[in-house]
N, C-alpha and C positions, 0 to 999 in steps of 0.2 A: 601229616594231618590232611584229612579230606575236607575241602572247603565246604562241602554240603553239610558237614557236621561241626563246622567251626563258627564261633561267635565273632563275626566281623561286620559290624554295622557301618557299611560304606555310605557316605553322603554324596549325592550327585552334584549338589550345588555348594558353592563356597559359603560358609557360615558368615553372616553379617557382622558378628562380633569379633571376628578374627582380623587383626590389623597387620600381622606379619606372616611370612611364608610358613614358618614352622607351626604356628598355631593353626593356620588354615589346613595344612596338610595332615597334622596329627588328628584333627577332628574329622576331616574327610576320610582318612584312611582307617578310621575306627580304632585309633590307638588310645585315645582318652575321651572322657566325657566330663563336662563341668557339672558339679553337684552343688556348688555355692560359689560366691565370688572368690576367685583365687584358690579354689579347692577342687581337685580333679580326681576322678576314679581312673585307674590305669586298667584298660581292657586287655584281653589276652595278647593281641599283637604288640601293643605298647609295652606290656610287662615283659615280653620276651626280649625286646631290645634293651630295656632297663636292666634286665638280668645280665645281659652280655656286657653292658657298660660296667656294672658292679663287679663282674668277674675280673675284668682288666684292671680296674682300680685296686681290687683286693690283691691280685697277683703282684702288682708293682709295689704295693705297700709291704707285703710279706717279703719281697726280695730285699728290701732295705734292712730287714730285721725287726720291723714294727710288729706288734702283736695285737690281734683282734680281740675285742671284748664287746659287750653290749650294755650300755647304760640306759636307765629308764627315761622315758619322754617327760614324765612329770617330776619336777624337782621341788624340794622344800625351799621356800623363800629365804630361810635363815642363812643358807650358804651364800646367797647373793648379797644379803645385808652384811655378812661378815667380810666379803671382798670389797664392799663399797659400791657395787654396781647396781644394786636393786633399784634405786631411785634415778640413776643416771641413764639407764638403758632406754627409757622412753616408752611411748605408747605402742611400739611394735611388740612389746612383751605382753603375752596373754596371761594375766594374773587371775588366779582362781582361789577358792577356799573350799576345803573339804568339809565333811559333815561334823568334824570336831572344831570347825572354825579356824583351822590352821592355814596360814598363808602358803599357797603353792603357786607354781607357774608351769606353763608348757614350755619346755626348754627351747630357746632360740639358738643356744650353743652350750658347751659343756665344760668350760674352763674351771668353774667353781667345783663342780661335782668330781671331776677327775683329780683335782688338787686335793680334795677331801679324801678320796680313795688312796692317793699316794701317801699323804701324811699319816694315815692310819696303818700303813703297811711297810714303808721303807724307812730305814734308820741310818744307813751307812752309805758313804760315797762308793763303796765296793759294789753296790747294787746298781750303779749307774754306768753308762747311760741307759735310759729306758724310754721307749716310745710305745704308747698305747693308742689304738684307733678303734673306731666303730663306724658302721654305716647305719644310720638311724634317721627316722622322720623328725623334722623340726617344724616349728610354727613361728612365723613372724607376721604380725598383723599389719601388713603393708597398707599405707594410706590409699594407694591406688594400684591394686594388683592388675597387671595387664600382660599382654603378649603370651597368654597361655601359661605353660609351665616355665617359661623363661623368667617371669617375675610373679610367682604365685605366693600365697600365704603359707600353704603347707608344702614341704619339699623334702626330698631325701638328701642327706648330707653325709659325706665321708669326712669326719673330723678326727685328726690325729693330734696327740699331745706329747711333746718330748720333755724329758727331765734330765738335767746335767748338773755337774757340780760347779761349773763356772762358765763364763761367757765363751771361752775358747771351745769347750766341749759342746756348748749349745750351738755354736757356729757350725761345727761338724755335723750335728744332727740336722740343722737347717739346710746345709748343702746336700745332704742325702735326699731330703724331700724335694729340693729344687730339681735335682737330676731325675728323681722318680716321676715328677710331674711332667717333665719333658718327654719321658718315655711313655707315660700313660696316654698323653694326648696324641702322640705320634702313632700309637697302636690303634687309635680310633680314626686314623686318616686325617688328623688335624695338625696344622702348623701353629704352635703356640709361641707367642712372643712374651718373654719375661720383662716386666716393667716395674721399676721402683714405685711403691705406692704408699698411701696414707694408711695408718693402722686403724683409724676410726674407733668405735667403741671397744674393740678388742684390746687396744693399747700396744705400747712398745715402740721401739725406734728403728726396727729393721723389718721391712715388709716388701714382698713382690706379689703382683698380680699377673696372671697369665692370660693373655688376650689372643683370640683368634679373629682373623679378619672376616667381616661379613657386612654387606651393605646395610643391614638393619641394626648394626651395632649401636650400643648406647653411647659410646664415647668415640671421639675422633682420635685416631692413632697416628703418630709420626715416628718413623723408624728408618734405619739404614736397610736397604734392600738385602744386604749381606746377611742380616739376621734371619731372613726367611730361608736362606739357602744353607744354613749351618747344619751339619749332620748331627742327628740326635745320638746320644750314647747308646751303644749296643748292649746285648745281653751279658757281655763280658765285663761290664763296668765294675770296678772294684770299690764297693761301698765302704770297705774298711781302710781304703787308701786316702790320699789327700785329694779331695774333689775341688779344692779352692781354685786351682788354675782353670778347670773346666767351667766352673760357675762364672769366673771372671771373664772368660772368653765370650760367654753369652750376654753378660751385662755391660761389657765395656763399649759396645756399640750404642749409638744414640737410639733410645726408644722411650717414648713418652706419650701419655694421654693428654687430652686437651687441657685438663686441670693444671698440669705441670709443664706444658709446652712453652719453651723459650725459643721464639723464632730466630733470634740472633745466634743462639748456641747451636740450633739445628743447622743453620746456614754455615756456621763455622766448622762444625764437626763432620758434616756429610755433604759430599759434592752433589750438585744438582741432579746429575744423572742417576744417583743412587737413592734419592729421597723418595719415600713412600708416605703418602697421606691418604688414609682410608678410615672406614668405620670399623669398630671392633667390639667383641663380646667378651666379657670376663668369664672364664671357665674354671679358675682356681685362684686361691689366695693363700699365701703363707706368711707367718708372723713370728718374729722373735720378740718377746716382751720381758725378758729377764725375770725379775722377782716381783712383778706387778701383782701376781696372785699369791705366790708362795710366802711373801713377807707378811701381808695382813692375815693370811690364813695359817701362818706358822707351819708351813711345809718345809721342814729343815732336815738336813742330814749331817752326821758327824764327818768332818773332813779328815785328811791324813794326820792332821795335828790334834785330832780329838775334839776340836771346837765345832759347835753346831753353826750352820749357816743356811740361809734360804737357798733352795735350788733355783737354777735358771731354766726357764721354760719357753717353749714355742708351741704354736698351734698351726694346723695345716688343713685347709678346707677344699673340698671338691664337691660340687653338687651334681650327682648322677642324673637327676631329673632334668636339671637345666642343661646338662651336657647332651641329652638326647635331642633337645630342641636346637642346640648349637650345631650339632652334626648336620641336622636337616638344613639349617640356614646356610651352611657351607657346602652342602652336597644335595642339590635338587635341580630339576629342570622344569619345563612347562608341563610335562606329563605327570610329575609327582616327585617322590623321594628317590634318591639314588644312594642306597646304603653301602658304606664300606663293608667288605666281607667280614671283618672282625666283629661287627655289631648287628648284622642283618638278622631279622627275626627268623627267617628261613634261608637256607643256602640256595635252594632251587625252587622255581615255580614250574610245575608240570601242568600243561593245559591240554585237556581232552576236548577237541573241537566238535566231537559228535557223541556226547554222553548218551548211552542207551544203545549204541551200535555195538554188537557183540565183538566184532573184530577190533574196533578201536578201544573198547573197554578192556579187552584181554591184553592188548599191547601196553596200555597205560598201567594196568594193574601189575604187569610184569616189571615195567620200569620202576614203578613206585616201590615195589617190594625189594628190588635189587638196590635201589638207592638207600632204603632203610637199613638193609643188611650191611651196607658199606658205611653206615653211620652218618649219612647225609640227611640233614633236616629238610624235608620237602613239603611244600604246600601244594596239594594236588587239587586242581580245579576240575571236579567231576560233576559240576552243576549243569543244568540244562540251559544256561544263559547263552545269548548270542555271542559269536566269536568276538565282535568288536567290544562288547562289555567285558569279556574275559581278558582281552589284551589291556584294556584301560585299567582294570583292577590290578593286574600284575605290575603295570608301570606305576600306578599310584602308590602302591605299597613298597615298590622299589627293590624287589628281590634281585640280586646281582646276575642271576643266570636263569634263563627260561628254556624249557623244552616244549615244543608245540607239536602235538600228534593229531593227525586227521586221516580220514579214509584215503584221500588222494595220495598223500605221501606214503602211507603204509602199503599201497599197491606196489610201490617200488622199493619198499624196505627202508624208507627214509623218514626223518623228522626234521623240523626246523629248530635251530637253536638261536638264542638271542642273548647278547651281552648288554645288560641294562645301561651300564655307564657310557658306552659308546654308541648304542643303538645298532651295532653290527649284527646282521642276520646271515645265517648260512644253512644250507640244506646238507645234511650228512646222514650216514647210516645210523640205524638205531643203536648199534654197538658203539659207534663214535660219540653219539649224543650222551650215552650213559657214561662213557669213559671221561668225556670232557667235564660233565657235571661233577663227577667224583674228584677230578683233578682241581676244579675251581674250589670246591668245598674244602679240600685239604689245604689249599693255599690261603684260606680265609683267616687263619690264625697267625699271629705275629711270633 
């Protein structure tokens, strides 16, 4: 993509309303624009990142055997009345009425709707286990939306729902999601700490939230340093095998948020040299809630004995829009964003230091064409801006690898390359710059 033709509304000054790094950098880098309190438009650069995050989430869900569908954003209130949650959910729910005066709502979550779909279609235990997921926009009317897309009213959510014949089967489904979440966050360059959590309005008696460490985190986190160093399961993980030992290994170490922190237990369980106390951001939450919804909504299957019984359910949430902000909180410097290769909007930034110069234009066009033919997503700065402004833009938007081409280097057949994460710069031949860029782009996927 040529920058001269790209919609990238860069802000030179820090927005006054932005309180945290991710909000500030997403606005400055032209990734998002606020349209109302807690409601944001995703601009081309931000949408490219969001798409990369969605792809990773989708791939790891599919790997477990979960199946994607898409449920509507507007739900009939009758389903929530049937489950008993309509009046309990509170003012975060946006309640509306259609032209026929039927009570409707903008879905904050989908337990009721997916349970209704299940009960209308599944009759026998032989059709279980089943896990259905979708990636869909949600709305929760936050009392105080803040921190940009970190705590907004409208947000994108991956929510999955598992159905099993009994608690033992439901635990196996829960463990699959537990491991899938570890892999999902690792692929985005994040170290996620699983912590036992409260189920809140979702319900149930087994729940984990996944926390990444960041100085702007909402909660204080206490954990054993060993949790941060534990290897994440690889692509060869056997989702049909027994995952309980692996899950136990990640949860047996002390890990707690400030709400559940027990200083005496922390001191007893973890030696002083291994204790970590830091701020953290929740990036995922998984729940087992048994028959909380299936029982009142009569979602039953016939068991091996022919008797009908309510299915056991779980739900599993990841917020891709929130994740984009969380990645920035975990990976930035004074100059701007530092994207992990797996979610970068473009693999390479190509800078023409003298746009309009025939020789420089020809060299850049040649590199740009060859990168495109190699499948490398490239943002080519072909504008007439000053060199300093070009460098600042590339650092702000955080592309992992930069190629800088100017008349002086071309005279010797060279270009400068820069690795964004380290700031390392090197002068190499044009052929080497091209080869390095292709190598970096190919290594960007997990």
